[in-house]
N, C-alpha and C positions, 0 to 999 in steps of 0.2 A: 447658787440661787437661780441663775438664768436657766439651768437645766430643769429645775423644778417648775419654773414658769412655762418652759417649752413642753414639759410633760402634761401640765394642765391643759394647755392650748391644744395639744395633739389629741387628748382624750375628748375634748369638746368637739373638735373637728371630726373625729371618727364617728361620734354619735350623730352628728349632723349629716354625715355622708350616708349613714345607715347601719354601721356596726353596732352590735348589741352585746358582744362578748368581750369583756375586759379582763386581761390576765395580769394579776399583780402578785406581790410577795412582800412579806415582812422585811426581808433583807434589802429590798430595792430602795427603801427609804422614801417612797413617793406616795404612800397611801393617803396622806392628808390631801395632797394635790389632786389625786385621782378621785377621791371622795367628793372634794369640792367641785370638780368639773362635772361629775355625775349629778350632784345636787343642783347645780346651775341649770343643767339641761332638763332636769325635772321641773324646776321652778319656772322655766320659760315655756313649759308645755310640750317640749320636743318628745320626751319619753316619760313613762312612769317607772317607779323603782322595779316593779315586776317585769318590765321589759328588758332590764339589764341583767346579764348573767355575769357575775363577778367571781373570779377564782383568786383565792388567797393561798399562801403557802407557809407551812411550818418551818421556821428557821432551824438550822442544825444544832444550835446551842440550846434548843428547847425540846430535845428528844426524850429526856427523862419524863416518864408518864405524869409526874406531878407538875411539870412545867408546860405541858401541851396547851391546856386551857388558857394559861396566862398569855401565851403568844397570840392565840386567837382573839382573846379579849382586847389586847392592845391594838390589834389590827382593826377590830370593830370600832374601838374608840376613835382611832385616827380617821377611819372612813365615815364615822357617824352612821353606821348601819346597825340594824337589829340582828341581822344574821348574814352569813355568806351563802352563796349558791353552791360553791364547791371549795373545799379545803383539802390541800394535798401536802404530803411530806415532800419537801423541796428536793432533798437528796438523801440517799441511804447511807450517809456518813455522819456520825455524831461528833460534835465538837464540845469542848469544855464549856459548861454553862457560865454565864456572866454577861456583863454589859457589852463586852467586845464581841461582835458578830463573827469575827475571824481571829480567834485568840492565837497568838504566836509566842513561841519560846524565845530565849535570848539569841538563838541561831536563825530566827526568822522562819521556823517551821511551825506548821499548824499544830495545835494541841488537841488531840482527839479525846473522845469520851467513849466509854464502853457501855452501850445500851442495847438491850434486846428490842429490836424494832417491832416485835410482836406485842410487847408491852406498850410501846408507843402507839401502835395501832388500836389497842384497847382504849387508850385515852382519846384517840380520835373518834372512836365509836361512841364514847361517853358524850363528846361534844355534840354529836348528831342527836343522841337521845335527849340532850338538854335543849334542843331546838336552836342551837347557835349556828349550825350549818345544815344545809339540806342534803348534801352529798359529800362523800369523802373519797380520796384517791391518793395516788402516788406520783412521783416524778423521778426520772433517771433510774428506774428499777430494771434490772435484767430479769430473765426468765426464772433463774434460781431464787432471786429475792421475791418475786411475785409468788412463786410456789410456797415460799416460807409463810407468807401471809395467808394464802388460800388454804393451806393445809393446817393452819393453826387450830388446835382444839378449842371449841367454843366460839368459833368465828361468828360474829353477829351480822356484819356487813362486809361484803367483799369490796375491793377498790372498783369504783365505776370507771376509772380512767388512769392511764399511765402516760405522762408527758415526757417526751424524750427528744433529743436532737434527731432530726430526720429530714433528708433531702435526697435528690437523685444520687449524690456521691456516697450517701449513707442511708440506704433505703429501709433498713431495719426489717427486712422481709420475714425473718424467722420470728422476731418478736411480735410483728404484726399478726402472723398466723397464730401464734400462741394466744395473744390477747383476744383475737376473734373467737378462738375455740372456747375461751372462758367468758365471753360476752363482756370484755373490758375494752373500752374505747382507747385507741392510740391517738395521742395528740402531738403534733410536731411543732417544736420550736426550731429556730434557725432554718426555717423551711426554704430560705433563699441562700443557704450555704453557711458554713461555720463562720463564727465571728473572726475578724481579721486581726484581733488584738495580738501583739507580738508576744505577750505572756502565754498565750494559749496555742498559737499555731505558727508553723514554719511559713514565713512570708513567701517562700518559693513555691508553695503548693498552688495548684490551679484555683482560680476564682470561678465558682459555679456559674454565675451569670454571664461569664465570658466564654462558657463552654460552646464549642462549635455545633454540637448536636442541638442544644437548646436554641442557639442562634439561628440555625437553619430552619427549625420548626417555626420559630417566632416569625421569621421573615416570610416563610411560605404562607402562613395564615394571618399575616399582618397583626401580630400580637407582640408584646414585650417578652423577653426571656423570663422575667419574673412571673408573668401570668402563666406561662407554659409550665414553670416549675411548680406553681401553686395548684394548677389544674391536675397535674400528675398526682399530687397527694390526695386531692379530693376524690379523684376517680378510684383510688385504692381504699376509700372508706376511712380516711384519716382526717381528724379535726386539725385545721391548720391555723397557726398563729403567725401574724406578721407584724413587724415593728417598723414604724416610721414616724418622724416628726414633721414631715412635709405633707401639706394638704393635697398637693397634686398627686403624690405617690399613694396617699391614703385612698384618694378617689380612684386611681388606677387599679389598686389592689382589690377594691370592692367590685370591679368588673368581672372578677373570677366567678361571681355568682351567675353570670349570663348563661342562659341555656343554649342548646344547639351545638354546632361545630363537632358533631359526632366523629367525622373523619379525622379531625385534628386530635380529638381525644384518644382514638385508637392508636394513631401514630405516636402520640406522646407516651402512652403506656408502653408500647413496644420498644421504642428507641431509648427512652429514659431508663428502662430496666437494665440496660447494658452499661450504664454509667456507674453502678454501684461499685464501690471500692476505689474509685479514682481519688488520688493518683495511685 
């Protein structure tokens, strides 16, 4: 419960600081709190609904075409929104439908489902046609998976965006070039480095924000390593997501919008490009 309260407070703080893009997902289990935070900021006159750009995500247990709209409508109900600004396929891996968002067998292994994601995409297109979403996109798709959608016979709407893990240690340069060639935005999550959860990452791997190159640039230009890493992505034409529950860090991250510092920007691009593939 405390996490959900922190989530609501963080969203309110982000809106107060100036952020207008809120990234959510069905599987996060926070949409009621996020919706409540946004509505409170609308009620007190800080923003209007049209000022907020909200991204929702299709859960992997809803990939069957007949289930896509159900997932979206559940999100809309929790958020108390009429529509979403952007709705994306969360991950190109289909799981067994049902109430469990991570269905496991008796051995603790995920139970997968076999779904043609081109059919899932057609259901996403239908949601757009119904006025429930303004734009549709994908997340965690590689080039081959993007091509599968783009080359689909009868494609009505191409993905406007692909959200992936992206930071100086994993700069996604080939995927970025491909997306730019197809006029698809690339959006970065984990822009400050991979999550440090023991389930996902070897704890001996380097921590991005402790990288000496980032540290040297940050010190030279009196910036934080986090701001250097975020500016690196923005300069490459990437939409950047950052996550924090702390108002001070939310305010600091918002400073990435500051103009100027061209010399720092050039140096950041050149030196951070060499970090790809670390460790």
